[in-house]
Structures are given as structure tokens and as C-alpha cells.
C-alpha positions as CSV (number, residue, x, y, z in Angstrom):
1,M,-12.2,-19.8,11.1
2,Q,-15.1,-19.0,13.4
3,R,-17.1,-15.9,12.4
4,P,-17.4,-13.2,15.0
5,R,-20.6,-13.1,17.0
6,F,-22.7,-10.0,16.3
7,E,-25.1,-8.8,19.0
8,L,-27.6,-6.0,18.7
9,P,-27.8,-3.6,21.7
10,E,-30.7,-4.5,24.0
11,A,-32.3,-1.1,23.5
12,L,-32.5,-1.6,19.8
13,V,-33.9,-5.1,20.3
14,M,-36.6,-3.7,22.5
15,E,-37.4,-1.0,19.9
16,I,-37.8,-3.7,17.2
17,L,-40.0,-5.9,19.4
18,S,-42.2,-3.0,20.3
19,K,-43.3,-2.8,16.7
20,L,-44.7,-6.4,16.8
21,P,-48.4,-7.1,17.2
22,V,-49.5,-7.8,20.8
23,K,-50.5,-11.4,19.9
24,S,-46.9,-12.1,18.7
25,L,-45.1,-11.0,21.9
26,P,-46.0,-13.9,24.2
27,R,-44.0,-16.3,22.2
28,F,-40.8,-14.3,23.1
29,N,-41.5,-14.5,26.8
30,C,-39.5,-17.7,27.1
31,V,-36.4,-16.3,25.4
32,C,-35.0,-14.8,28.6
33,K,-36.3,-13.2,31.8
34,Y,-35.2,-9.8,30.7
35,W,-37.4,-9.8,27.7
36,C,-40.3,-11.1,29.6
37,S,-40.0,-8.4,32.3
38,S,-39.3,-5.7,29.7
39,F,-42.6,-6.3,27.9
40,Q,-44.4,-5.3,31.2
41,T,-42.6,-1.9,31.7
42,P,-44.5,1.3,31.1
43,H,-41.9,2.4,28.5
44,F,-42.3,-0.7,26.3
45,I,-46.1,-0.7,26.7
46,S,-46.2,3.0,25.6
47,N,-43.9,2.4,22.6
48,N,-45.9,-0.6,21.5
49,Y,-49.2,1.3,21.7
50,H,-47.9,4.4,19.8
51,N,-46.5,2.1,17.1
52,N,-50.0,0.6,16.7
53,L,-51.5,4.1,16.7
54,E,-49.1,5.3,13.9
55,N,-49.7,2.2,11.8
56,D,-53.5,2.4,12.4
57,I,-53.6,-1.3,13.6
58,L,-57.3,-1.0,14.4
59,N,-59.5,-3.9,15.7
60,L,-63.3,-3.9,15.3
61,L,-65.9,-5.5,17.5
62,L,-69.6,-5.6,16.6
63,S,-71.8,-6.0,19.7
64,R,-74.8,-8.2,19.0
65,C,-77.5,-10.5,20.5
66,D,-77.9,-14.1,19.4
67,G,-81.2,-14.7,17.6
68,N,-81.7,-18.2,19.1
69,T,-80.3,-17.9,22.7
70,F,-80.8,-14.2,23.2
71,Q,-77.3,-14.1,24.6
72,P,-75.0,-11.1,24.0
73,Y,-71.8,-11.5,22.1
74,F,-69.2,-9.7,20.0
75,S,-68.2,-10.4,16.4
76,Q,-64.5,-9.5,15.7
77,L,-64.3,-8.2,12.2
78,S,-61.3,-8.6,9.9
79,T,-59.6,-5.4,8.9
80,E,-57.4,-7.0,6.3
81,K,-57.5,-5.6,2.8
82,D,-60.0,-7.2,0.4
83,Q,-61.7,-9.2,3.2
84,N,-64.7,-6.8,3.3
85,Y,-64.8,-6.9,7.2
86,I,-65.8,-10.6,7.4
87,V,-66.3,-12.0,10.9
88,K,-63.0,-13.6,12.2
89,Q,-64.4,-14.9,15.5
90,N,-67.3,-14.6,17.9
91,I,-66.7,-13.7,21.5
92,H,-69.4,-14.7,24.0
93,L,-69.8,-13.2,27.5
94,P,-71.2,-15.6,30.0
95,F,-70.4,-13.1,32.7
96,F,-73.2,-10.9,31.3
97,K,-75.6,-13.8,30.8
98,D,-79.2,-12.7,29.9
99,D,-78.1,-9.1,29.8
100,I,-76.7,-6.9,27.0
101,P,-73.7,-4.9,28.3
102,S,-73.1,-1.4,27.2
103,V,-69.5,-0.8,25.9
104,Y,-67.5,2.3,26.7
105,G,-64.0,3.1,25.4
106,A,-61.7,2.2,23.9
107,C,-59.1,3.9,25.9
108,H,-55.5,2.7,25.3
109,G,-56.9,-0.6,24.0
110,L,-59.1,-1.2,27.0
111,L,-62.9,-1.5,26.9
112,C,-65.3,-1.0,29.8
113,L,-68.4,-3.3,29.9
114,L,-71.4,-2.3,32.1
115,D,-74.8,-3.9,32.6
116,S,-77.4,-1.2,33.2
117,S,-79.7,-3.3,35.3
118,T,-77.6,-5.6,37.5
119,D,-74.5,-3.5,38.5
120,K,-72.2,-6.0,36.7
121,A,-69.2,-4.2,35.4
122,A,-65.7,-5.1,34.0
123,I,-62.7,-3.7,32.3
124,W,-61.4,-5.9,29.5
125,N,-58.2,-5.9,27.3
126,P,-59.2,-8.0,24.3
127,S,-55.6,-8.0,23.0
128,T,-54.0,-9.5,26.2
129,R,-57.2,-11.3,27.2
130,E,-57.1,-9.8,30.6
131,F,-60.5,-9.4,32.3
132,K,-61.2,-7.4,35.5
133,I,-64.5,-7.5,37.4
134,L,-65.3,-4.2,39.1
135,P,-66.6,-4.0,42.7
136,P,-70.3,-3.2,43.4
137,S,-71.7,0.3,43.4
138,S,-70.9,2.5,46.4
139,I,-74.1,4.6,46.1
140,Q,-76.1,4.6,49.4
141,R,-79.7,3.8,49.0
142,P,-81.6,4.8,52.2
143,P,-85.4,5.5,52.1
144,Y,-86.1,8.9,50.5
145,F,-88.2,11.5,52.4
146,S,-90.6,13.3,50.1
147,P,-91.5,16.8,51.4
148,F,-94.4,16.8,48.9
149,E,-96.0,13.5,50.2
150,E,-94.6,14.0,53.7
151,T,-93.5,10.4,54.0
152,Y,-90.6,8.1,53.3
153,L,-90.5,6.5,50.0
154,T,-89.0,3.1,49.3
155,L,-86.5,2.2,46.5
156,D,-88.3,0.6,43.6
157,N,-85.6,0.4,40.9
158,V,-81.9,1.1,40.3
159,S,-80.3,1.4,36.8
160,F,-76.9,2.5,35.4
161,D,-77.8,4.0,32.0
162,N,-75.0,6.4,31.1
163,A,-71.2,6.1,31.7
164,A,-67.8,6.8,30.3
165,F,-64.3,5.2,30.5
166,G,-61.0,7.1,30.2
167,F,-57.6,7.9,31.4
168,D,-56.5,10.4,34.1
169,S,-53.0,11.4,33.0
170,K,-52.5,13.6,36.0
171,N,-52.8,10.6,38.4
172,D,-51.8,7.8,35.9
173,D,-55.2,6.2,36.5
174,Y,-58.0,4.7,34.5
175,K,-61.5,5.7,35.6
176,V,-65.1,4.9,35.0
177,I,-67.9,7.4,35.6
178,R,-71.5,6.4,35.6
179,F,-74.9,8.0,36.4
180,V,-77.0,6.0,38.8
181,D,-80.8,6.3,38.4
182,L,-82.7,5.7,41.6
183,T,-86.5,5.4,41.5
184,F,-88.5,5.8,44.7
185,V,-92.2,5.2,45.2
186,N,-94.7,5.2,48.1
187,S,-95.2,1.5,48.6
188,E,-98.6,2.1,50.3
189,E,-100.2,3.6,47.2
190,E,-101.7,1.4,44.5
191,H,-100.5,3.6,41.7
192,P,-97.6,5.5,43.2
193,H,-96.0,8.5,41.5
194,P,-92.3,7.8,41.0
195,H,-89.6,10.1,42.4
196,F,-86.1,10.1,40.8
197,M,-82.6,10.8,42.1
198,D,-79.5,10.8,39.8
199,P,-76.3,10.4,41.9
200,V,-73.0,10.0,40.0
201,E,-70.1,7.7,41.0
202,L,-66.5,7.4,39.9
203,Y,-64.3,4.3,39.8
204,S,-60.5,4.4,40.1
205,L,-58.5,1.4,38.8
206,R,-55.6,2.5,41.0
207,S,-57.7,2.2,44.2
208,N,-60.1,-0.4,42.8
209,S,-63.0,1.4,44.4
210,W,-66.0,3.6,43.6
211,K,-66.8,7.0,45.2
212,E,-69.8,9.3,44.9
213,I,-69.1,12.7,43.3
214,P,-71.3,15.8,43.0
215,S,-73.9,15.5,40.3
216,P,-74.2,18.1,37.5
217,D,-77.3,20.2,36.8
218,F,-77.8,18.2,33.6
219,T,-77.9,14.5,32.9
220,P,-77.2,12.6,29.7
221,T,-80.3,12.2,27.6
222,C,-79.1,9.6,25.1
223,T,-76.2,7.3,24.4
224,T,-73.2,8.2,22.3
225,L,-72.0,6.4,19.1
226,G,-69.1,4.2,20.2
227,N,-66.5,6.0,22.2
228,N,-67.2,9.2,24.1
229,Y,-63.7,9.9,25.5
230,V,-61.1,12.2,24.0
231,D,-57.8,13.3,25.6
232,G,-58.9,13.1,29.3
233,I,-62.4,14.4,28.7
234,C,-65.7,12.4,28.4
235,Y,-68.7,13.7,26.6
236,W,-72.5,13.1,26.5
237,K,-75.3,14.8,24.8
238,T,-77.9,16.5,27.0
239,E,-80.8,18.9,26.3
240,T,-82.6,21.8,27.9
241,G,-85.9,23.6,27.2
242,A,-89.5,22.4,26.6
243,Y,-90.9,20.4,23.7
244,L,-90.3,22.1,20.3
245,D,-88.0,24.4,22.1
246,F,-85.3,21.9,23.0
247,R,-81.7,23.0,22.8
248,G,-78.9,20.5,22.4
249,L,-76.0,20.8,24.8
250,I,-72.8,18.7,25.5
251,L,-72.1,17.6,29.0
252,S,-68.4,17.0,29.6
253,F,-66.4,15.6,32.5
254,D,-62.6,16.1,33.1
255,M,-61.1,12.8,34.4
256,G,-58.2,14.8,35.9
257,N,-59.9,17.5,38.0
258,E,-63.2,15.5,38.2
259,K,-65.3,18.5,37.2
260,F,-68.4,18.8,34.9
261,S,-68.8,21.4,32.2
262,I,-71.5,22.4,29.7
263,L,-70.7,23.1,26.0
264,P,-73.2,24.3,23.3
265,I,-74.0,22.4,20.2
266,P,-74.1,25.0,17.3
267,E,-77.5,25.3,15.7
268,F,-76.0,24.6,12.2
269,V,-75.0,21.1,13.4
270,G,-78.6,20.1,13.8
271,S,-81.5,20.7,16.1
272,F,-84.1,18.6,17.9
273,P,-86.6,17.3,16.9
274,E,-85.8,17.5,13.2
275,Y,-82.4,15.9,13.5
276,Y,-80.7,13.3,15.5
277,V,-77.2,14.3,16.7
278,D,-75.0,11.4,17.8
279,L,-71.7,12.2,19.5
280,L,-68.6,10.1,18.6
281,V,-64.8,10.2,18.2
282,F,-63.4,10.8,14.8
283,N,-59.6,10.7,14.1
284,G,-59.0,11.6,17.8
285,S,-61.4,14.5,18.0
286,L,-64.9,15.0,19.2
287,G,-67.4,14.7,16.4
288,A,-71.1,14.5,15.7
289,I,-73.1,12.5,13.1
290,V,-76.2,14.4,12.2
291,Y,-79.2,12.9,10.3
292,P,-82.9,13.6,10.0
293,S,-85.4,12.0,12.3
294,Q,-87.6,11.2,9.4
295,R,-85.7,8.2,7.9
296,I,-87.2,7.6,4.5
297,D,-84.0,8.5,2.5
298,T,-81.5,9.3,5.1
299,S,-78.6,11.7,4.6
300,F,-75.7,12.0,7.1
301,D,-73.4,15.0,8.0
302,L,-70.2,14.5,9.9
303,W,-69.1,17.5,12.0
304,V,-65.8,17.6,14.0
305,T,-64.7,20.1,16.6
306,S,-61.2,21.4,17.1
307,E,-60.4,24.1,19.7
308,G,-64.1,24.9,19.9
309,V,-64.7,25.3,16.2
310,W,-67.0,22.9,14.4
311,T,-66.2,21.9,10.8
312,K,-68.2,19.7,8.4
313,Q,-66.1,16.8,7.2
314,F,-68.4,15.3,4.7
315,N,-72.0,14.7,3.7
316,I,-73.6,11.4,2.5
317,K,-76.8,12.1,0.6
318,S,-80.0,10.1,0.4
319,I,-79.3,6.5,1.3
320,S,-82.5,4.6,0.9
321,G,-83.3,2.1,3.7
322,V,-80.6,3.1,6.1
323,V,-81.8,3.1,9.7
324,Y,-78.9,4.6,11.7
325,P,-75.1,4.9,11.8
326,L,-73.0,2.4,13.8
327,G,-69.5,4.1,13.8
328,F,-66.2,4.3,11.9
329,G,-63.8,1.6,10.9
330,K,-60.4,1.9,9.3
331,N,-59.5,4.8,7.0
332,G,-62.7,6.7,7.8
333,D,-65.1,4.0,6.6
334,L,-68.5,4.6,8.1
335,F,-70.6,1.6,9.1
336,L,-74.4,2.0,8.6
337,R,-77.3,-0.2,9.5
338,D,-80.1,-0.6,6.9
339,T,-83.4,-2.4,7.3
340,N,-81.8,-5.8,6.7
341,D,-78.1,-5.7,7.3
342,E,-74.9,-3.6,7.5
343,V,-73.6,-1.4,4.7
344,L,-70.3,0.5,4.5
345,F,-69.7,4.0,3.2
346,D,-66.1,3.9,1.8
347,A,-64.6,7.3,2.5
348,S,-61.9,6.9,-0.2
349,T,-64.3,6.1,-3.1
350,L,-67.5,7.7,-1.7
351,E,-69.3,4.4,-2.5
352,I,-71.8,2.3,-0.5
353,K,-70.8,-1.4,-0.1
354,K,-72.9,-4.2,1.4
355,L,-71.3,-6.3,4.1
356,E,-71.9,-10.0,4.8
357,I,-72.3,-10.0,8.6
358,N,-75.9,-11.3,8.5
359,T,-77.2,-9.4,11.5
360,Y,-80.7,-9.8,10.2
361,L,-80.6,-13.1,12.1
362,D,-80.1,-11.2,15.4
363,H,-82.8,-10.1,17.8
364,F,-82.7,-6.7,19.4
365,W,-81.3,-4.8,16.4
366,F,-81.1,-1.7,18.6
367,A,-78.4,-3.5,20.6
368,I,-76.1,-3.7,17.6
369,S,-73.1,-1.3,18.0
370,L,-69.6,-1.0,16.6
371,H,-66.5,-0.5,18.8
372,A,-63.0,0.1,17.6
373,Y,-59.8,-0.4,19.6
374,L,-56.0,-0.5,19.1
375,E,-53.9,-3.4,20.3
376,S,-52.4,-2.7,23.7
377,L,-50.3,-4.3,26.5
378,V,-51.8,-2.1,29.2
379,R,-52.3,-4.2,32.4
380,I,-55.4,-3.9,34.6
381,N,-54.6,-6.2,37.5
382,G,-57.3,-8.7,36.4
383,I,-57.3,-12.3,35.5
384,Q,-56.9,-14.1,32.2
385,E,-60.0,-14.9,30.3
386,V,-61.8,-18.1,31.5
387,E,-64.9,-19.7,30.0
388,K,-66.8,-18.5,33.0
389,Y,-66.5,-15.0,31.7
390,V,-65.4,-15.0,28.1
391,I,-65.6,-17.7,25.3
392,R,-64.0,-17.2,21.9
393,Q,-65.2,-19.1,18.8
394,P,-63.2,-18.7,15.5
395,T,-65.4,-18.8,12.4
396,R,-64.8,-20.9,9.3
397,N,-64.2,-17.7,7.3
398,A,-61.3,-16.7,9.5
399,S,-57.8,-17.1,8.0
400,N,-56.2,-17.5,11.4
401,E,-57.2,-17.5,15.1
402,Y,-56.5,-14.5,17.1
């Protein structure tokens, strides 16, 4: 007697499939056209991302620079238990050859890569391996008339030093904002005095174009630690006042209404020049790592803000040899850079562990940074990774290729 055929409702099947890792889903594309098309719907993409968020399926990339070739690359770190964050694979970026890109995000599993000197920019989904090259800057660069010198100045240098990447939920759009530094000089003078302009431009993925927007009264003064985007708002640290009377401020930008705002940094968080204050994202909230500028035995305080109220989360006291923080991994683990390598502050045991990443072989230690992202199926209308732009090399320590 033939047993009755039992079929699950399609809605339940999609719910089950949405709980799978992104790397596992392509193998089901050939099952049927309905499944293949369903994986690309906003509903399925959202369900899959929120499942990864709930299960803390975090991926870590360490931005580095090769000690022999001086080429930038990422090391993808294992987040499996008992693997002590070993390097699973190295990801090289021929698209940014000879330049070290700054990394912004992650936002919904997407990273934005920007080169500060050549205007090269891309949005990248490391999970789906989709890579989108952004169009050139739209900022106009005509000669600048100096009232002081009563003559036109010529453009001497262009750089893109501070940016942010995030999501505009109001318009269902991913956006990149960046500050453009224009330096003008009098080309007829032997030692010209530079004049600076700081226009701001905003990229929309939906329109695939840049536009210039009004500049704020303040400009970012230093980079953030990893991500600087939280719930539709981007943040940078800025300062006001004269030397020894500096006041730390936070410059924010709303991706929805495209407006800048200024927020104070409470004095108890830390003040310049006695302390460094690095902004970052911690457990979905804006935070700040505070540590003394004199780094003999460095201690770290983590402050997090909620509805405008800053609260100290923890303090790490007197770690000898630590140079600066890199960012957070899984379960609140804090990555730190010491004089020779990386160490880890285990938030659950409050212990310091040494990692075996061997960045002492790298040049440009200041270019080492940590970036965390969740797996995501979000599409960016780009192309699949090709060796012209991205090359992946699994390591011998990796248990499986991603």
C-alpha cells in the first residue's frame, strides 16, 4: 500500500529556509523557480537577516596591509567556539591596488569601501559576494577666488577622509555620505598658503548618483572605531575651542531628512587632550571607548548612550603594552592591539587572551581595523566578485571554505 504524500505549506518551507545561513541558500536555487525567486523577495531577505541578528551570526573582517607587497586585504576570522578567532581566509582587493580603503558599515550586512585619495568607492556584500562600484564624485572643482589674495587659486589636492554608510528607511534607500577636502593654492607663489573647502556629498543607491548637500558648521576631526551608523543616524566626533580648551562634540547626520545635528560629549566620558574618545556601535547603540593618551599602562572605559543618557558599561584596568582598541567581536569580546600583536578581552571571564593572527608581519599597523557584519541577502545591483576586484584565498587553518 502506497503511503500518502505529505507536503509542507510553502509559507512554512520559506520560514524554515529563512533560518539557513546565506552560504547554504544557493544550493536550493535549482529546486524550483518559486524557491529561487522567493529568496530575492524583500520579505524573505528581511526574515533571513533578522534570524541572523537574533542568533548573533556575526562575521569578522580584519583590515590589513601585506608586509611584502604593501597591498591591502582582509582576514576573515573564525567565530566558532574554541577556535580563538583564527584566520579562515584572506580576501585581497585588486580594485584598491596600492591604496588602503576605509571601511564603513556594516549596515544590513553591507560594507562601503572608500579610498580617500583616488575617489574609488564600492558597496560590497561579503555574504552574497556582490560588488558594486560607485560613480565618481559630483563635487564641482572650479578655481577658487580668494578675497584675501585677490586672485583665483588653483586646485592642488582632493581627498575624501570622513564618511558614513547607512539605510534611509523613509525612502527604502542605502546612502553614503562623505566629506570632500579641497585644497587650493596660488600656483604663482613659490611657497603658497593653502586654502581649504569642505563640501559634502551624498550617494543614493536607488538613483546610483551623488549630490552635493549643505555642509555643517563642524567637520569630523578623527575616524570612528568600526561602524558609525545606528538606526538611521551616522555619527562622527568633532571638536571646538582652542588648544587646552578643546571640547568634544558629536556630529550626527540623519539619513532620512538629510540634516546635520550637534550633540555634546559629557565631560565625565573623557576630555581632550588627556583622553582619546573613539565612537563605535555596541549592541546596537552608540558608544564610546575612552582611554588615556599617555599609553604606558592603558585602561579602557566603555560608555553607551540610550535616549541621551550615557552609562558606563565596564572598565578594563592597566593593560601593559596595549596601543589602542580595534572593536568588538561576538558576545562583547573587545579586540585590542598591543605592541606586537592582537589580544582579546573576554567580556564573560574578564580575562585577556592572546590571539594568533600575526599582524606583526604587517606594515602600516595604523591601517589595522576590525569590522563586524551579519550575513545578509540584500541586493545592491552590482556584479558578482571577479578577480579583477576581489580575490579570496582560504588558509590552511580553515576548516571549510566560505
